[in-house]
VEXMIGU-564202 format. One record per atom (N, C-alpha, C, O): residue in three letters; residue number from 1; x, y, z; atom name. Coordinates in pm, whole numbers. Example, Ala and Ser with C-alpha at 12.3 -4.5 7.8 and 13.67 -1.06 7.14 Angstrom:
residues 2
[atom "Ala" 1 [1319 -569 780] "N"],
[atom "Ala" 1 [1230 -450 780] "CA"],
[atom "Ala" 1 [1320 -330 780] "C"],
[atom "Ala" 1 [1424 -332 846] "O"],
[atom "Ser" 2 [1285 -225 708] "N"],
[atom "Ser" 2 [1367 -106 714] "CA"],
[atom "Ser" 2 [1290 3 787] "C"],
[atom "Ser" 2 [1341 114 804] "O"],
***
This chain:
residues 111
[atom "Met" 1 [-15297 14936 25138] "N"],
[atom "Met" 1 [-15181 14903 25060] "CA"],
[atom "Met" 1 [-15105 14786 25123] "C"],
[atom "Met" 1 [-15058 14698 25051] "O"],
[atom "Thr" 2 [-15093 14783 25252] "N"],
[atom "Thr" 2 [-15022 14672 25317] "CA"],
[atom "Thr" 2 [-15101 14542 25306] "C"],
[atom "Thr" 2 [-15042 14434 25303] "O"],
[atom "Asp" 3 [-15236 14551 25300] "N"],
[atom "Asp" 3 [-15316 14429 25286] "CA"],
[atom "Asp" 3 [-15290 14363 25151] "C"],
[atom "Asp" 3 [-15285 14241 25142] "O"],
[atom "Ala" 4 [-15274 14444 25046] "N"],
[atom "Ala" 4 [-15248 14390 24912] "CA"],
[atom "Ala" 4 [-15112 14321 24908] "C"],
[atom "Ala" 4 [-15097 14216 24845] "O"],
[atom "Val" 5 [-15013 14379 24974] "N"],
[atom "Val" 5 [-14880 14320 24976] "CA"],
[atom "Val" 5 [-14883 14187 25051] "C"],
[atom "Val" 5 [-14821 14090 25008] "O"],
[atom "Lys" 6 [-14956 14183 25162] "N"],
[atom "Lys" 6 [-14965 14060 25239] "CA"],
[atom "Lys" 6 [-15037 13950 25161] "C"],
[atom "Lys" 6 [-14995 13835 25166] "O"],
[atom "Ser" 7 [-15143 13984 25090] "N"],
[atom "Ser" 7 [-15217 13883 25015] "CA"],
[atom "Ser" 7 [-15134 13830 24898] "C"],
[atom "Ser" 7 [-15143 13712 24865] "O"],
[atom "Asp" 8 [-15053 13916 24833] "N"],
[atom "Asp" 8 [-14966 13871 24724] "CA"],
[atom "Asp" 8 [-14860 13774 24776] "C"],
[atom "Asp" 8 [-14831 13672 24714] "O"],
[atom "Ala" 9 [-14802 13808 24890] "N"],
[atom "Ala" 9 [-14698 13723 24946] "CA"],
[atom "Ala" 9 [-14754 13588 24990] "C"],
[atom "Ala" 9 [-14688 13486 24975] "O"],
[atom "Ser" 10 [-14876 13587 25042] "N"],
[atom "Ser" 10 [-14934 13461 25088] "CA"],
[atom "Ser" 10 [-14977 13375 24970] "C"],
[atom "Ser" 10 [-14979 13252 24982] "O"],
[atom "Asp" 11 [-15011 13436 24855] "N"],
[atom "Asp" 11 [-15050 13359 24737] "CA"],
[atom "Asp" 11 [-14931 13285 24675] "C"],
[atom "Asp" 11 [-14945 13172 24630] "O"],
[atom "Thr" 12 [-14813 13350 24674] "N"],
[atom "Thr" 12 [-14697 13289 24610] "CA"],
[atom "Thr" 12 [-14632 13183 24698] "C"],
[atom "Thr" 12 [-14562 13095 24647] "O"],
[atom "Lys" 13 [-14653 13189 24827] "N"],
[atom "Lys" 13 [-14590 13093 24917] "CA"],
[atom "Lys" 13 [-14671 12963 24917] "C"],
[atom "Lys" 13 [-14789 12962 24951] "O"],
[atom "Ser" 14 [-14605 12855 24879] "N"],
[atom "Ser" 14 [-14672 12725 24877] "CA"],
[atom "Ser" 14 [-14618 12640 24991] "C"],
[atom "Ser" 14 [-14506 12662 25038] "O"],
[atom "Pro" 15 [-14695 12543 25034] "N"],
[atom "Pro" 15 [-14645 12459 25143] "CA"],
[atom "Pro" 15 [-14525 12376 25095] "C"],
[atom "Pro" 15 [-14518 12341 24978] "O"],
[atom "Pro" 16 [-14432 12345 25185] "N"],
[atom "Pro" 16 [-14314 12270 25145] "CA"],
[atom "Pro" 16 [-14350 12128 25102] "C"],
[atom "Pro" 16 [-14444 12067 25155] "O"],
[atom "Arg" 17 [-14273 12076 25005] "N"],
[atom "Arg" 17 [-14294 11939 24959] "CA"],
[atom "Arg" 17 [-14244 11841 25063] "C"],
[atom "Arg" 17 [-14152 11871 25139] "O"],
[atom "Val" 18 [-14306 11724 25066] "N"],
[atom "Val" 18 [-14263 11618 25155] "CA"],
[atom "Val" 18 [-14176 11523 25074] "C"],
[atom "Val" 18 [-14217 11475 24968] "O"],
[atom "Ile" 19 [-14056 11494 25124] "N"],
[atom "Ile" 19 [-13963 11404 25057] "CA"],
[atom "Ile" 19 [-13962 11274 25135] "C"],
[atom "Ile" 19 [-13937 11273 25256] "O"],
[atom "Gln" 20 [-13990 11164 25066] "N"],
[atom "Gln" 20 [-13997 11033 25132] "CA"],
[atom "Gln" 20 [-13868 10956 25112] "C"],
[atom "Gln" 20 [-13791 10984 25020] "O"],
[atom "Gly" 21 [-13847 10858 25198] "N"],
[atom "Gly" 21 [-13733 10768 25184] "CA"],
[atom "Gly" 21 [-13602 10829 25227] "C"],
[atom "Gly" 21 [-13499 10805 25163] "O"],
[atom "Val" 22 [-13601 10907 25333] "N"],
[atom "Val" 22 [-13479 10970 25382] "CA"],
[atom "Val" 22 [-13414 10873 25481] "C"],
[atom "Val" 22 [-13454 10866 25597] "O"],
[atom "Gly" 23 [-13313 10800 25436] "N"],
[atom "Gly" 23 [-13247 10703 25522] "CA"],
[atom "Gly" 23 [-13314 10568 25523] "C"],
[atom "Gly" 23 [-13246 10465 25523] "O"],
[atom "Ser" 24 [-13445 10565 25523] "N"],
[atom "Ser" 24 [-13520 10441 25513] "CA"],
[atom "Ser" 24 [-13654 10473 25447] "C"],
[atom "Ser" 24 [-13696 10589 25448] "O"],
[atom "Pro" 25 [-13721 10374 25389] "N"],
[atom "Pro" 25 [-13845 10401 25315] "CA"],
[atom "Pro" 25 [-13957 10460 25400] "C"],
[atom "Pro" 25 [-14048 10523 25346] "O"],
[atom "Asp" 26 [-13953 10441 25532] "N"],
[atom "Asp" 26 [-14062 10487 25618] "CA"],
[atom "Asp" 26 [-14048 10632 25662] "C"],
[atom "Asp" 26 [-14146 10692 25707] "O"],
[atom "Arg" 27 [-13930 10690 25650] "N"],
[atom "Arg" 27 [-13905 10824 25702] "CA"],
[atom "Arg" 27 [-13934 10931 25596] "C"],
[atom "Arg" 27 [-13916 10907 25477] "O"],
[atom "Val" 28 [-13979 11047 25642] "N"],
[atom "Val" 28 [-14007 11160 25553] "CA"],
[atom "Val" 28 [-13949 11287 25614] "C"],
[atom "Val" 28 [-13921 11294 25733] "O"],
[atom "Arg" 29 [-13933 11390 25528] "N"],
[atom "Arg" 29 [-13892 11523 25574] "CA"],
[atom "Arg" 29 [-13948 11626 25478] "C"],
[atom "Arg" 29 [-13989 11593 25367] "O"],
[atom "Phe" 30 [-13948 11752 25521] "N"],
[atom "Phe" 30 [-13994 11861 25437] "CA"],
[atom "Phe" 30 [-13878 11916 25356] "C"],
[atom "Phe" 30 [-13764 11920 25403] "O"],
[atom "Glu" 31 [-13908 11958 25232] "N"],
[atom "Glu" 31 [-13806 12017 25147] "CA"],
[atom "Glu" 31 [-13773 12157 25197] "C"],
[atom "Glu" 31 [-13863 12235 25230] "O"],
[atom "Leu" 32 [-13646 12189 25203] "N"],
[atom "Leu" 32 [-13601 12320 25249] "CA"],
[atom "Leu" 32 [-13622 12425 25139] "C"],
[atom "Leu" 32 [-13632 12390 25022] "O"],
[atom "Pro" 33 [-13628 12553 25176] "N"],
[atom "Pro" 33 [-13642 12657 25074] "CA"],
[atom "Pro" 33 [-13524 12656 24978] "C"],
[atom "Pro" 33 [-13409 12646 25022] "O"],
[atom "Arg" 34 [-13548 12665 24852] "N"],
[atom "Arg" 34 [-13450 12667 24743] "CA"],
[atom "Arg" 34 [-13366 12539 24737] "C"],
[atom "Arg" 34 [-13258 12540 24678] "O"],
[atom "Glu" 35 [-13413 12431 24797] "N"],
[atom "Glu" 35 [-13338 12305 24793] "CA"],
[atom "Glu" 35 [-13339 12245 24653] "C"],
[atom "Glu" 35 [-13240 12185 24610] "O"],
[atom "Ala" 36 [-13450 12260 24581] "N"],
[atom "Ala" 36 [-13459 12203 24447] "CA"],
[atom "Ala" 36 [-13359 12270 24353] "C"],
[atom "Ala" 36 [-13293 12201 24274] "O"],
[atom "Glu" 37 [-13345 12403 24361] "N"],
[atom "Glu" 37 [-13250 12474 24276] "CA"],
[atom "Glu" 37 [-13106 12434 24311] "C"],
[atom "Glu" 37 [-13023 12415 24222] "O"],
[atom "His" 38 [-13078 12421 24440] "N"],
[atom "His" 38 [-12943 12382 24484] "CA"],
[atom "His" 38 [-12909 12241 24435] "C"],
[atom "His" 38 [-12797 12215 24391] "O"],
[atom "Thr" 39 [-13004 12151 24443] "N"],
[atom "Thr" 39 [-12982 12014 24398] "CA"],
[atom "Thr" 39 [-12958 12010 24248] "C"],
[atom "Thr" 39 [-12873 11934 24200] "O"],
[atom "Glu" 40 [-13032 12090 24174] "N"],
[atom "Glu" 40 [-13016 12097 24028] "CA"],
[atom "Glu" 40 [-12877 12149 23990] "C"],
[atom "Glu" 40 [-12812 12093 23902] "O"],
[atom "Glu" 41 [-12832 12255 24057] "N"],
[atom "Glu" 41 [-12699 12311 24029] "CA"],
[atom "Glu" 41 [-12589 12211 24062] "C"],
[atom "Glu" 41 [-12494 12195 23985] "O"],
[atom "Thr" 42 [-12601 12143 24175] "N"],
[atom "Thr" 42 [-12501 12043 24215] "CA"],
[atom "Thr" 42 [-12497 11930 24115] "C"],
[atom "Thr" 42 [-12389 11882 24080] "O"],
[atom "Asp" 43 [-12613 11886 24069] "N"],
[atom "Asp" 43 [-12620 11777 23973] "CA"],
[atom "Asp" 43 [-12553 11816 23841] "C"],
[atom "Asp" 43 [-12481 11735 23782] "O"],
[atom "Lys" 44 [-12575 11939 23795] "N"],
[atom "Lys" 44 [-12512 11986 23671] "CA"],
[atom "Lys" 44 [-12360 11992 23685] "C"],
[atom "Lys" 44 [-12287 11955 23594] "O"],
[atom "Leu" 45 [-12312 12040 23800] "N"],
[atom "Leu" 45 [-12169 12048 23825] "CA"],
[atom "Leu" 45 [-12105 11909 23824] "C"],
[atom "Leu" 45 [-12000 11890 23762] "O"],
[atom "Leu" 46 [-12166 11813 23892] "N"],
[atom "Leu" 46 [-12111 11679 23898] "CA"],
[atom "Leu" 46 [-12117 11608 23763] "C"],
[atom "Leu" 46 [-12030 11527 23732] "O"],
[atom "Glu" 47 [-12218 11637 23682] "N"],
[atom "Glu" 47 [-12228 11577 23548] "CA"],
[atom "Glu" 47 [-12108 11616 23463] "C"],
[atom "Glu" 47 [-12059 11536 23384] "O"],
[atom "Gly" 48 [-12061 11740 23479] "N"],
[atom "Gly" 48 [-11949 11787 23399] "CA"],
[atom "Gly" 48 [-11814 11735 23446] "C"],
[atom "Gly" 48 [-11716 11744 23373] "O"],
[atom "Leu" 49 [-11807 11680 23567] "N"],
[atom "Leu" 49 [-11678 11637 23621] "CA"],
[atom "Leu" 49 [-11639 11495 23582] "C"],
[atom "Leu" 49 [-11520 11465 23571] "O"],
[atom "Gly" 50 [-11735 11408 23561] "N"],
[atom "Gly" 50 [-11701 11270 23526] "CA"],
[atom "Gly" 50 [-11819 11177 23535] "C"],
[atom "Gly" 50 [-11932 11220 23560] "O"],
[atom "Pro" 51 [-11795 11046 23515] "N"],
[atom "Pro" 51 [-11903 10948 23517] "CA"],
[atom "Pro" 51 [-11959 10932 23658] "C"],
[atom "Pro" 51 [-11887 10943 23757] "O"],
[atom "Arg" 52 [-12088 10905 23665] "N"],
[atom "Arg" 52 [-12156 10894 23794] "CA"],
[atom "Arg" 52 [-12185 10748 23826] "C"],
[atom "Arg" 52 [-12192 10664 23737] "O"],
[atom "Phe" 53 [-12203 10719 23954] "N"],
[atom "Phe" 53 [-12244 10586 23996] "CA"],
[atom "Phe" 53 [-12384 10558 23943] "C"],
[atom "Phe" 53 [-12469 10647 23942] "O"],
[atom "Thr" 54 [-12408 10436 23899] "N"],
[atom "Thr" 54 [-12542 10397 23855] "CA"],
[atom "Thr" 54 [-12614 10316 23961] "C"],
[atom "Thr" 54 [-12737 10310 23960] "O"],
[atom "Asp" 55 [-12539 10254 24052] "N"],
[atom "Asp" 55 [-12601 10170 24154] "CA"],
[atom "Asp" 55 [-12577 10225 24294] "C"],
[atom "Asp" 55 [-12557 10148 24388] "O"],
[atom "Trp" 56 [-12578 10356 24309] "N"],
[atom "Trp" 56 [-12551 10419 24438] "CA"],
[atom "Trp" 56 [-12671 10401 24528] "C"],
[atom "Trp" 56 [-12784 10431 24489] "O"],
[atom "Trp" 57 [-12647 10353 24651] "N"],
[atom "Trp" 57 [-12756 10328 24745] "CA"],
[atom "Trp" 57 [-12777 10445 24840] "C"],
[atom "Trp" 57 [-12877 10448 24912] "O"],
[atom "Gly" 58 [-12685 10540 24842] "N"],
[atom "Gly" 58 [-12697 10653 24933] "CA"],
[atom "Gly" 58 [-12793 10758 24881] "C"],
[atom "Gly" 58 [-12867 10735 24785] "O"],
[atom "Cys" 59 [-12792 10874 24946] "N"],
[atom "Cys" 59 [-12884 10980 24905] "CA"],
[atom "Cys" 59 [-12825 11058 24787] "C"],
[atom "Cys" 59 [-12707 11044 24755] "O"],
[atom "Glu" 60 [-12908 11138 24725] "N"],
[atom "Glu" 60 [-12868 11215 24609] "CA"],
[atom "Glu" 60 [-12788 11336 24653] "C"],
[atom "Glu" 60 [-12803 11376 24768] "O"],
[atom "Pro" 61 [-12707 11395 24572] "N"],
[atom "Pro" 61 [-12679 11365 24433] "CA"],
[atom "Pro" 61 [-12584 11246 24420] "C"],
[atom "Pro" 61 [-12507 11215 24511] "O"],
[atom "Leu" 62 [-12592 11179 24305] "N"],
[atom "Leu" 62 [-12506 11064 24280] "CA"],
[atom "Leu" 62 [-12361 11110 24271] "C"],
[atom "Leu" 62 [-12331 11204 24197] "O"],
[atom "Pro" 63 [-12269 11046 24343] "N"],
[atom "Pro" 63 [-12129 11087 24338] "CA"],
[atom "Pro" 63 [-12060 11041 24210] "C"],
[atom "Pro" 63 [-12114 10960 24135] "O"],
[atom "Ile" 64 [-11942 11093 24187] "N"],
[atom "Ile" 64 [-11863 11057 24070] "CA"],
[atom "Ile" 64 [-11793 10924 24096] "C"],
[atom "Ile" 64 [-11739 10901 24205] "O"],
[atom "Asn" 65 [-11795 10837 23997] "N"],
[atom "Asn" 65 [-11729 10708 24007] "CA"],
[atom "Asn" 65 [-11586 10725 23959] "C"],
[atom "Asn" 65 [-11560 10722 23838] "O"],
[atom "Thr" 66 [-11491 10741 24052] "N"],
[atom "Thr" 66 [-11353 10769 24013] "CA"],
[atom "Thr" 66 [-11283 10647 23956] "C"],
[atom "Thr" 66 [-11178 10661 23893] "O"],
[atom "Asp" 67 [-11338 10528 23976] "N"],
[atom "Asp" 67 [-11278 10409 23914] "CA"],
[atom "Asp" 67 [-11289 10414 23763] "C"],
[atom "Asp" 67 [-11207 10353 23693] "O"],
[atom "Leu" 68 [-11389 10485 23711] "N"],
[atom "Leu" 68 [-11408 10495 23566] "CA"],
[atom "Leu" 68 [-11334 10613 23505] "C"],
[atom "Leu" 68 [-11330 10626 23382] "O"],
[atom "Leu" 69 [-11275 10699 23587] "N"],
[atom "Leu" 69 [-11204 10817 23533] "CA"],
[atom "Leu" 69 [-11079 10779 23456] "C"],
[atom "Leu" 69 [-11042 10849 23362] "O"],
[atom "Leu" 70 [-11015 10669 23491] "N"],
[atom "Leu" 70 [-10893 10629 23420] "CA"],
[atom "Leu" 70 [-10919 10607 23272] "C"],
[atom "Leu" 70 [-10836 10641 23188] "O"],
[atom "Ala" 71 [-11034 10549 23238] "N"],
[atom "Ala" 71 [-11066 10520 23099] "CA"],
[atom "Ala" 71 [-11117 10643 23024] "C"],
[atom "Ala" 71 [-11108 10648 22902] "O"],
[atom "Ile" 72 [-11170 10741 23095] "N"],
[atom "Ile" 72 [-11234 10855 23028] "CA"],
[atom "Ile" 72 [-11143 10977 23021] "C"],
[atom "Ile" 72 [-11133 11041 22917] "O"],
[atom "Val" 73 [-11076 11009 23131] "N"],
[atom "Val" 73 [-10994 11130 23138] "CA"],
[atom "Val" 73 [-10849 11093 23106] "C"],
[atom "Val" 73 [-10787 11014 23177] "O"],
[atom "Ala" 74 [-10797 11151 22999] "N"],
[atom "Ala" 74 [-10658 11123 22960] "CA"],
[atom "Ala" 74 [-10561 11183 23061] "C"],
[atom "Ala" 74 [-10575 11300 23099] "O"],
[atom "Gly" 75 [-10465 11104 23104] "N"],
[atom "Gly" 75 [-10365 11153 23198] "CA"],
[atom "Gly" 75 [-10407 11151 23343] "C"],
[atom "Gly" 75 [-10333 11200 23429] "O"],
[atom "Tyr" 76 [-10524 11096 23374] "N"],
[atom "Tyr" 76 [-10568 11089 23515] "CA"],
[atom "Tyr" 76 [-10491 10980 23587] "C"],
[atom "Tyr" 76 [-10483 10867 23539] "O"],
[atom "Asn" 77 [-10434 11013 23701] "N"],
[atom "Asn" 77 [-10366 10916 23787] "CA"],
[atom "Asn" 77 [-10435 10914 23922] "C"],
[atom "Asn" 77 [-10484 11016 23970] "O"],
[atom "Arg" 78 [-10437 10798 23982] "N"],
[atom "Arg" 78 [-10492 10789 24118] "CA"],
[atom "Arg" 78 [-10404 10872 24211] "C"],
[atom "Arg" 78 [-10284 10887 24186] "O"],
[atom "Pro" 79 [-10461 10926 24317] "N"],
[atom "Pro" 79 [-10382 11008 24409] "CA"],
[atom "Pro" 79 [-10270 10928 24475] "C"],
[atom "Pro" 79 [-10289 10812 24513] "O"],
[atom "Phe" 80 [-10153 10989 24487] "N"],
[atom "Phe" 80 [-10039 10926 24552] "CA"],
[atom "Phe" 80 [-10042 10964 24699] "C"],
[atom "Phe" 80 [-10038 11081 24735] "O"],
[atom "Arg" 81 [-10049 10863 24783] "N"],
[atom "Arg" 81 [-10056 10888 24926] "CA"],
[atom "Arg" 81 [-9926 10843 24992] "C"],
[atom "Arg" 81 [-9890 10726 24987] "O"],
[atom "Leu" 82 [-9859 10937 25052] "N"],
[atom "Leu" 82 [-9731 10910 25115] "CA"],
[atom "Leu" 82 [-9753 10900 25267] "C"],
[atom "Leu" 82 [-9810 10990 25328] "O"],
[atom "His" 83 [-9707 10791 25325] "N"],
[atom "His" 83 [-9720 10773 25469] "CA"],
[atom "His" 83 [-9607 10845 25541] "C"],
[atom "His" 83 [-9498 10861 25485] "O"],
[atom "Pro" 84 [-9633 10889 25663] "N"],
[atom "Pro" 84 [-9524 10951 25741] "CA"],
[atom "Pro" 84 [-9411 10852 25765] "C"],
[atom "Pro" 84 [-9431 10731 25755] "O"],
[atom "Tyr" 85 [-9293 10903 25797] "N"],
[atom "Tyr" 85 [-9176 10819 25818] "CA"],
[atom "Tyr" 85 [-9201 10719 25931] "C"],
[atom "Tyr" 85 [-9246 10757 26039] "O"],
[atom "Gly" 86 [-9173 10593 25904] "N"],
[atom "Gly" 86 [-9187 10490 26005] "CA"],
[atom "Gly" 86 [-9324 10425 26012] "C"],
[atom "Gly" 86 [-9342 10330 26088] "O"],
[atom "Val" 87 [-9421 10473 25935] "N"],
[atom "Val" 87 [-9556 10415 25936] "CA"],
[atom "Val" 87 [-9566 10312 25825] "C"],
[atom "Val" 87 [-9541 10343 25709] "O"],
[atom "Lys" 88 [-9604 10191 25861] "N"],
[atom "Lys" 88 [-9617 10086 25762] "CA"],
[atom "Lys" 88 [-9751 10098 25690] "C"],
[atom "Lys" 88 [-9851 10132 25752] "O"],
[atom "Pro" 89 [-9754 10072 25559] "N"],
[atom "Pro" 89 [-9879 10086 25483] "CA"],
[atom "Pro" 89 [-9971 9963 25500] "C"],
[atom "Pro" 89 [-10005 9897 25402] "O"],
[atom "Lys" 90 [-10009 9935 25624] "N"],
[atom "Lys" 90 [-10103 9826 25649] "CA"],
[atom "Lys" 90 [-10186 9861 25771] "C"],
[atom "Lys" 90 [-10149 9947 25851] "O"],
[atom "Leu" 91 [-10299 9794 25786] "N"],
[atom "Leu" 91 [-10388 9818 25898] "CA"],
[atom "Leu" 91 [-10355 9724 26014] "C"],
[atom "Leu" 91 [-10314 9610 25993] "O"],
[atom "Thr" 92 [-10372 9775 26135] "N"],
[atom "Thr" 92 [-10358 9689 26251] "CA"],
[atom "Thr" 92 [-10488 9611 26270] "C"],
[atom "Thr" 92 [-10588 9640 26204] "O"],
[atom "Asn" 93 [-10487 9513 26358] "N"],
[atom "Asn" 93 [-10608 9435 26385] "CA"],
[atom "Asn" 93 [-10720 9522 26439] "C"],
[atom "Asn" 93 [-10836 9503 26402] "O"],
[atom "Asp" 94 [-10689 9617 26526] "N"],
[atom "Asp" 94 [-10791 9706 26581] "CA"],
[atom "Asp" 94 [-10853 9794 26473] "C"],
[atom "Asp" 94 [-10974 9814 26471] "O"],
[atom "Glu" 95 [-10769 9848 26383] "N"],
[atom "Glu" 95 [-10821 9931 26274] "CA"],
[atom "Glu" 95 [-10910 9850 26180] "C"],
[atom "Glu" 95 [-11014 9899 26136] "O"],
[atom "Met" 96 [-10870 9728 26150] "N"],
[atom "Met" 96 [-10950 9643 26063] "CA"],
[atom "Met" 96 [-11083 9607 26128] "C"],
[atom "Met" 96 [-11186 9605 26060] "O"],
[atom "Thr" 97 [-11082 9580 26258] "N"],
[atom "Thr" 97 [-11206 9551 26330] "CA"],
[atom "Thr" 97 [-11299 9672 26326] "C"],
[atom "Thr" 97 [-11420 9656 26307] "O"],
[atom "Thr" 98 [-11244 9791 26345] "N"],
[atom "Thr" 98 [-11326 9913 26340] "CA"],
[atom "Thr" 98 [-11388 9931 26202] "C"],
[atom "Thr" 98 [-11506 9963 26193] "O"],
[atom "Leu" 99 [-11312 9910 26096] "N"],
[atom "Leu" 99 [-11366 9923 25960] "CA"],
[atom "Leu" 99 [-11474 9819 25933] "C"],
[atom "Leu" 99 [-11574 9850 25868] "O"],
[atom "Arg" 100 [-11455 9697 25981] "N"],
[atom "Arg" 100 [-11557 9594 25963] "CA"],
[atom "Arg" 100 [-11686 9631 26033] "C"],
[atom "Arg" 100 [-11795 9613 25978] "O"],
[atom "Arg" 101 [-11675 9684 26153] "N"],
[atom "Arg" 101 [-11795 9723 26228] "CA"],
[atom "Arg" 101 [-11866 9840 26162] "C"],
[atom "Arg" 101 [-11989 9847 26162] "O"],
[atom "Leu" 102 [-11789 9933 26105] "N"],
[atom "Leu" 102 [-11850 10045 26034] "CA"],
[atom "Leu" 102 [-11920 9999 25906] "C"],
[atom "Leu" 102 [-12025 10051 25870] "O"],
[atom "Gly" 103 [-11860 9902 25838] "N"],
[atom "Gly" 103 [-11914 9858 25710] "CA"],
[atom "Gly" 103 [-12025 9757 25719] "C"],
[atom "Gly" 103 [-12092 9731 25619] "O"],
[atom "Arg" 104 [-12046 9698 25834] "N"],
[atom "Arg" 104 [-12147 9592 25848] "CA"],
[atom "Arg" 104 [-12288 9638 25811] "C"],
[atom "Arg" 104 [-12356 9565 25738] "O"],
[atom "Pro" 105 [-12336 9754 25858] "N"],
[atom "Pro" 105 [-12474 9791 25823] "CA"],
[atom "Pro" 105 [-12492 9843 25681] "C"],
[atom "Pro" 105 [-12605 9865 25637] "O"],
[atom "Leu" 106 [-12384 9862 25608] "N"],
[atom "Leu" 106 [-12395 9914 25471] "CA"],
[atom "Leu" 106 [-12430 9804 25373] "C"],
[atom "Leu" 106 [-12380 9693 25386] "O"],
[atom "Pro" 107 [-12517 9832 25275] "N"],
[atom "Pro" 107 [-12548 9730 25175] "CA"],
[atom "Pro" 107 [-12428 9706 25084] "C"],
[atom "Pro" 107 [-12346 9795 25062] "O"],
[atom "Cys" 108 [-12417 9584 25033] "N"],
[atom "Cys" 108 [-12304 9552 24947] "CA"],
[atom "Cys" 108 [-12330 9597 24804] "C"],
[atom "Cys" 108 [-12445 9618 24765] "O"],
[atom "His" 109 [-12225 9612 24726] "N"],
[atom "His" 109 [-12236 9644 24584] "CA"],
[atom "His" 109 [-12272 9519 24509] "C"],
[atom "His" 109 [-12212 9414 24531] "O"],
[atom "Leu" 110 [-12368 9528 24422] "N"],
[atom "Leu" 110 [-12407 9415 24337] "CA"],
[atom "Leu" 110 [-12374 9449 24194] "C"],
[atom "Leu" 110 [-12440 9534 24134] "O"],
[atom "Tyr" 111 [-12274 9387 24139] "N"],
[atom "Tyr" 111 [-12235 9415 24001] "CA"],
[atom "Tyr" 111 [-12286 9308 23910] "C"],
[atom "Tyr" 111 [-12263 9314 23790] "O"],
***
């Protein structure tokens, strides 16, 4: 009886899929258990929230393009960000240098 249970379990288990292009075209990884179902659910949820990026260079799922929400969602306002007392709403030279260094390896948007 235990042999039959073991053979049934081994028949249904398939080897994991290989996913290519993780971070760069040369890299690969194995698909995790139930990753396909999780990706499908996430994609359905994001589809219902708003318009998606069409030229996204990052990994899936495609994020929501909040720049397009103003035209689609009635009454949508951009978030209001209040700075603490005494903080000027501008970047210092060091902060700007840090952002430039972080953004350098990222591909640019081509519209």
